[in-house]
C-alpha positions in Angstrom: 0.0 0.0 0.0 1.3 3.4 -0.9 2.3 5.8 1.8 -0.2 8.6 2.7 2.0 11.3 1.2 3.2 9.3 -1.9 1.6 11.7 -4.4 3.1 14.8 -2.7 5.9 16.7 -4.4 9.3 16.5 -2.7 9.3 20.1 -1.7 6.0 19.6 0.3 7.3 16.5 1.9 10.3 18.4 3.1 8.1 21.2 4.5 6.0 18.6 6.4 9.2 16.9 7.7 10.6 20.3 8.9 7.2 21.2 10.5 7.1 17.8 12.3 10.5 18.3 13.7 9.8 21.9 14.8 6.6 21.1 16.7 7.6 17.8 18.3 8.5 19.3 21.7 5.2 21.2 21.8 3.2 18.0 21.0 4.9 16.3 23.9 3.7 19.1 26.2 0.1 18.5 25.0 0.5 14.8 25.9 1.4 15.7 29.4 -1.6 18.1 29.7 -3.9 15.3 28.4 -2.6 13.0 31.1 -3.4 15.5 33.9 -6.9 16.3 32.5 -7.7 12.6 32.0 -6.8 11.9 35.6 -9.1 14.7 36.7 -12.0 13.2 34.8 -11.3 9.6 35.9 -11.2 10.7 39.5 -14.6 12.3 39.1 -16.1 9.2 37.6 -14.7 7.1 40.5 -15.8 9.6 43.1 -19.4 9.5 41.9 -19.4 5.7 41.5 -20.6 5.7 37.9 -21.9 2.2 37.0 -23.8 0.5 34.2 -27.2 1.6 35.4 -26.0 5.2 35.3 -26.1 5.0 31.5 -29.8 4.1 31.1 -31.6 7.4 31.2 -35.3 8.3 31.2 -38.1 9.4 29.0 -41.2 11.6 29.5 -40.8 14.1 32.3 -37.4 12.7 33.3 -38.2 12.5 36.9 -35.7 10.7 39.2 -33.0 10.4 36.5 -30.2 9.0 38.6 -27.7 8.9 35.7 -28.4 12.5 34.7 -27.9 13.7 38.3 -24.6 11.7 38.5 -23.4 13.2 35.2 -24.1 16.7 36.5 -22.2 15.9 39.6 -19.2 14.7 37.5 -19.2 18.0 35.7 -19.4 19.9 39.0 -16.4 17.9 40.3 -14.3 18.4 37.2 -15.0 22.2 37.0 -14.8 22.6 40.8 -18.3 24.1 41.1 -21.2 23.7 43.4 -23.7 22.6 40.7 -24.1 21.8 37.1 -26.8 21.6 34.5 -25.9 19.1 31.7 -28.8 18.4 29.3 -29.5 17.2 25.8 -32.3 19.8 25.6 -29.6 22.5 24.8 -29.5 22.7 21.0 -26.2 24.6 20.7 -23.6 26.6 22.6 -25.5 29.8 21.7 -28.7 28.4 23.2 -26.9 27.3 26.4 -25.3 30.8 26.8 -28.7 32.5 26.1 -30.4 30.2 28.7 -27.8 31.3 31.4 -28.1 35.0 30.6 -31.9 35.0 30.5 -31.9 33.1 33.7 -29.7 35.7 35.4 -30.9 39.0 34.0 -34.2 40.9 34.5 -35.7 44.0 32.9 -33.7 47.0 34.0 -30.5 45.0 34.6 -27.3 45.6 32.7 -25.0 43.2 31.0 -21.4 44.2 30.2 -19.0 42.2 28.0 -15.5 43.2 29.0 -13.7 41.3 26.2 -14.9 43.3 23.3 -18.0 42.8 21.1 -19.4 39.3 21.4 -19.5 37.1 18.3 -22.2 37.1 15.7 -24.8 34.7 17.1 -24.6 36.2 20.6 -25.1 39.7 19.1 -28.5 38.4 18.0 -29.3 37.0 21.5 -28.4 40.3 23.0 -30.2 42.3 20.3 -27.4 44.4 18.7 -27.9 42.5 15.4 -30.8 40.9 13.7 -34.4 41.9 14.3 -34.1 42.2 18.1 -37.4 40.3 18.7 -37.1 38.1 21.8 -33.5 39.4 22.6 -32.2 40.7 25.9 -32.6 44.3 24.6 -36.2 43.5 23.7 -36.7 42.6 27.4 -35.3 46.0 28.4 -32.0 44.6 29.6 -29.2 47.1 29.0 -26.0 46.1 27.2 -22.6 47.5 26.5 -19.1 46.1 25.9 -15.5 47.2 26.5 -13.5 47.5 23.4 -10.3 45.5 23.6 -7.0 47.2 23.4 -5.4 44.9 20.9 -5.2 41.5 22.7 -5.6 43.1 26.1 -8.6 44.1 28.2 -8.7 47.8 28.8 -9.0 47.7 32.6 -9.3 51.5 33.0 -12.2 51.7 30.5 -13.7 48.5 32.0 -13.7 49.9 35.6 -15.2 53.2 34.3 -18.1 51.4 32.6 -18.7 49.2 35.6 -18.9 52.3 37.9 -21.2 54.1 35.4 -23.5 51.2 34.6 -23.5 49.0 37.6 -23.9 45.8 35.6 -25.6 42.8 37.2 -23.6 40.4 35.0 -20.1 40.8 33.6 -19.4 38.5 30.7 -16.0 37.2 29.6 -15.7 35.5 26.2 -12.8 33.1 26.3 -12.5 32.4 22.6 -11.9 35.0 20.0 -15.0 34.3 18.0 -14.7 35.9 14.6 -12.4 38.7 15.8 -8.6 39.0 15.2 -7.8 39.2 18.9 -6.2 36.2 20.7 -8.3 33.9 22.8 -7.8 34.4 26.6 -5.8 32.1 28.7 -7.2 31.1 32.1 -4.4 33.2 33.7 -5.6 36.2 31.8 -9.2 35.5 32.8 -8.1 35.3 36.4 -6.5 38.7 36.1 -9.7 40.1 34.6 -11.8 38.7 37.5 -9.3 40.1 40.0 -9.6 43.6 38.5 -13.4 43.4 38.3 -13.7 42.5 42.0 -11.9 45.6 43.0 -14.9 47.7 41.8 -17.9 45.3 41.6 -19.7 42.4 43.1 -21.4 41.6 39.8 -22.0 38.0 38.7 -19.0 36.9 36.5 -20.1 34.8 33.6 -17.7 33.0 31.3 -18.4 31.8 27.7 -16.2 28.7 27.8 -17.0 27.4 24.3 -13.9 25.8 22.7 -11.9 26.1 25.9 -12.6 22.9 28.0 -9.5 20.8 28.6 -7.3 23.0 26.5 -5.5 23.9 29.7 -5.3 22.0 33.0 -7.5 24.5 34.9 -10.8 26.1 34.1 -12.2 29.6 34.6 -14.4 28.4 37.5 -11.3 27.6 39.4 -10.1 31.2 39.3 -13.2 33.1 40.3 -15.9 32.7 37.6 -19.3 32.5 39.2 -21.0 30.7 36.3 -19.8 29.2 33.0 -21.4 27.6 30.0 -20.4 25.6 26.9 -21.5 23.1 24.3 -21.3 19.3 24.2 -20.7 19.3 20.4 -17.5 21.1 21.1 -14.8 19.9 23.5 -16.8 18.6 26.4 -18.7 16.0 24.3 -15.5 14.3 23.1 -16.9 13.8 19.6 -19.6 11.3 20.9 -22.3 13.6 22.3 -24.8 14.3 19.5 -26.4 17.3 21.2 -26.4 19.2 24.4 -24.7 21.9 26.5 -23.7 22.5 30.1 -23.9 25.3 32.7 -21.7 25.0 35.8 -21.2 27.4 38.7 -22.7 28.5 42.0 -25.8 26.6 43.0 -28.2 29.5 43.1 -27.1 30.8 39.7 -27.3 27.4 38.0 -30.8 27.0 39.5 -31.9 30.3 37.9 -30.7 29.0 34.6 -32.6 25.8 35.1 -35.8 27.7 35.5 -35.2 29.3 32.1 -34.5 25.9 30.5 -37.6 24.2 31.8 -40.0 26.3 34.0 -40.1 27.9 37.4 -40.9 25.3 40.0 -39.5 22.6 37.8 -36.0 23.6 37.0 -33.5 20.8 37.1 -35.8 18.2 38.6 -37.2 17.3 35.1 -35.7 16.7 31.7 -35.4 13.3 30.1 -32.1 12.1 28.8 -33.8 9.8 26.2 -30.9 7.5 25.5 -28.2 10.1 25.5 -26.5 9.4 28.8 -24.0 6.8 27.5 -22.6 9.0 24.8 -22.5 12.0 27.1 -20.6 10.1 29.8 -18.2 8.4 27.4 -17.7 11.6 25.4 -16.8 13.6 28.6 -14.4 10.8 29.5 -12.7 10.9 26.1 -12.8 14.8 26.0 -9.2 15.3 27.3 -7.7 13.1 24.6 -9.9 14.4 21.8 -9.3 18.0 22.8 -5.5 17.2 22.9 -5.7 15.7 19.4 -7.5 18.9 18.1 -4.9 21.1 19.7 -2.0 19.0 18.2 -3.7 19.5 14.8 -3.9 23.3 15.4 -0.2 23.4 16.2 0.6 21.5 13.0 -1.7 23.9 11.0 0.1 27.0 12.5 3.5 25.5 11.9 3.1 24.6 8.3 1.2 27.7 7.2 3.7 29.9 8.9 6.5 28.1 7.0 4.5 28.8 3.8 4.4 32.5 4.5 0.9 33.1 5.9 -0.1 35.0 8.9 -1.5 32.6 11.6 -2.8 33.0 15.1 -1.9 31.6 17.5 1.7 30.9 16.4 2.7 27.2 16.6 4.7 27.7 19.8 2.2 29.9 21.6 0.3 28.8 24.8 -3.1 27.4 23.8 -6.3 28.1 25.5 -8.9 26.8 22.9 -9.1 24.8 19.7 -9.3 27.7 17.3 -6.6 28.3 14.7 -6.8 31.2 12.2 -5.2 31.5 8.8 -5.2 34.8 7.1 -5.5 34.4 3.3 -6.2 38.0 2.2 -7.9 36.4 -0.8 -11.5 35.3 -0.9 -10.8 32.6 -3.6 -8.0 31.0 -1.6 -10.2 31.1 1.5 -13.0 29.3 -0.3 -10.5 26.8 -1.9 -9.1 25.9 1.5 -12.7 25.2 2.8 -13.2 23.0 -0.3 -10.2 20.9 0.6 -11.2 20.5 4.2 -14.6 19.3 3.0 -13.0 17.0 0.4 -10.8 15.3 3.1 -13.6 14.8 5.5 -15.0 11.4 6.4 -18.6 12.5 5.8 -20.0 14.5 2.8 -16.6 14.6 1.1 -18.4 15.1 -2.2 -20.1 18.3 -1.1 -18.8 21.6 -2.4 -18.8 24.5 0.2 -20.4 27.7 -1.1 -20.4 31.0 0.8 -24.0 31.4 2.0 -26.3 33.4 4.2 -26.6 31.7 7.6 -28.9 32.3 10.5 -27.2 34.4 13.2 -24.5 35.9 11.0 -24.4 39.3 9.3 -22.0 38.3 6.4 -22.1 35.3 4.1 -20.2 32.4 5.7 -18.1 29.7 4.0 -18.2 26.5 6.1 -16.7 23.0 5.7 -17.8 20.4 8.1 -17.9 16.8 7.0 -18.7 15.6 10.5 -20.4 12.6 12.1 -22.5 15.0 14.3 -23.9 17.9 12.4 -22.1 21.1 13.2 -19.8 19.5 15.8 -16.8 21.8 15.9 -14.8 19.3 18.1 -14.6 17.5 14.8 -12.3 18.9 12.1 -14.0 21.8 10.4 -13.5 25.4 9.3 -15.6 28.4 8.7 -15.3 32.2 8.3 -17.3 35.2 7.3 -16.6 36.5 3.8 -15.1 39.8 4.7 -11.5 41.2 4.5 -8.9 40.1 5.5 -10.5 36.7 4.6 -9.6 34.8 7.7 -10.6 31.1 8.0 -11.2 29.8 11.5 -10.2 26.1 11.8 -11.3 24.0 14.8 -11.4 20.5 16.0 -10.1 17.1 14.9 -11.0 13.8 16.5 -7.6 12.5 15.5 -4.4 14.4 14.9 -3.7 12.1 11.9 -6.9 13.2 10.1 -6.0 16.9 10.6 -2.5 16.3 9.3 -3.7 14.5 6.2 -6.3 17.1 5.3 -4.1 20.1 5.9 -1.2 18.6 3.9 -3.5 18.0 1.0 -4.8 21.6 1.3 -1.3 22.9 1.2 -0.6 20.8 -1.9 -3.7 22.3 -3.7 -2.9 25.9 -2.6 0.9 26.1 -2.9 2.3 23.1 -4.7 0.0 22.5 -7.7 
């Protein structure tokens, strides 16, 4: 059988070899991180005595769902929080974040994002984009954000806005979204929280999408009061087919649960309808799968930097999420790259990505996602809005090997044809 790179030109093979050698020490660091995170998850499973009956689940109202309650306790143990809400009823990360914010905020309250303008889908939840119907602003909840100073939070402006607006909730977006600023490390989030607490007792909410297990500690371990994310990103480990999680202080998670179901019901109901096994196993696998995705991102950064493109983060930078950006400065190259990602996907490899209007986004978006779970960005995929400087946002990868094969073939098409 021919080797995987048999059809590559010698020059590309040399670039791949040089990239592999360059990033090898960084990949070893990720392996150590995976080991620490895997141990943390394993200890939580053992502590909660997860057994075969924990995987069964419920239907109907979902009363007395022992496995669901155990799963939520596992999440609380891993994220070092008082409570967790982990449910298949969450349809996306945006839905999970919206549930938390609507649970916490009331008409007349203020919400302040201190990490710049939130990404496109959250702008529609808040009401700064789209038709505003049903948004936070439609419910007379005030909103503002602190413009980032490059990659840094402007602490002076942040404190001024906190004093002027007295926000009930202060939000921190860990991932960059569709902005050019870097994603925030947990150490940077800790400093933001420290600075906030010098002037406010507001609830600190963290959007943790793409961040779980990308470091060995989480924002809830450095002062975040409540945090949310998606199970079709890191925490689901590639197996969860739907769902989201909210973790944090017990009273705050309870408020979110009333928004998910109804006041008086909250977390006591909600069937798991055959999803518990994949949610448990996915969370168990999440440290390794996240590690694979980060290794893939390091390879992407290394090889594209060698080929002269602007990348973020750099291959040797500290990682705090899955996202890798490549700046093409050319809409045709951006679309061609997406085509190659789709072509080298296990599912829908015959589909041709076309920039299109998408719900929740202001610009046309090109997206490649040949995934087993529709839209699962823990699986290898990419997307980006069709606006200058034509940056593609790559995320995920269940295996490092898949990412490497797909990226190498994209490089062949773009630079060595």
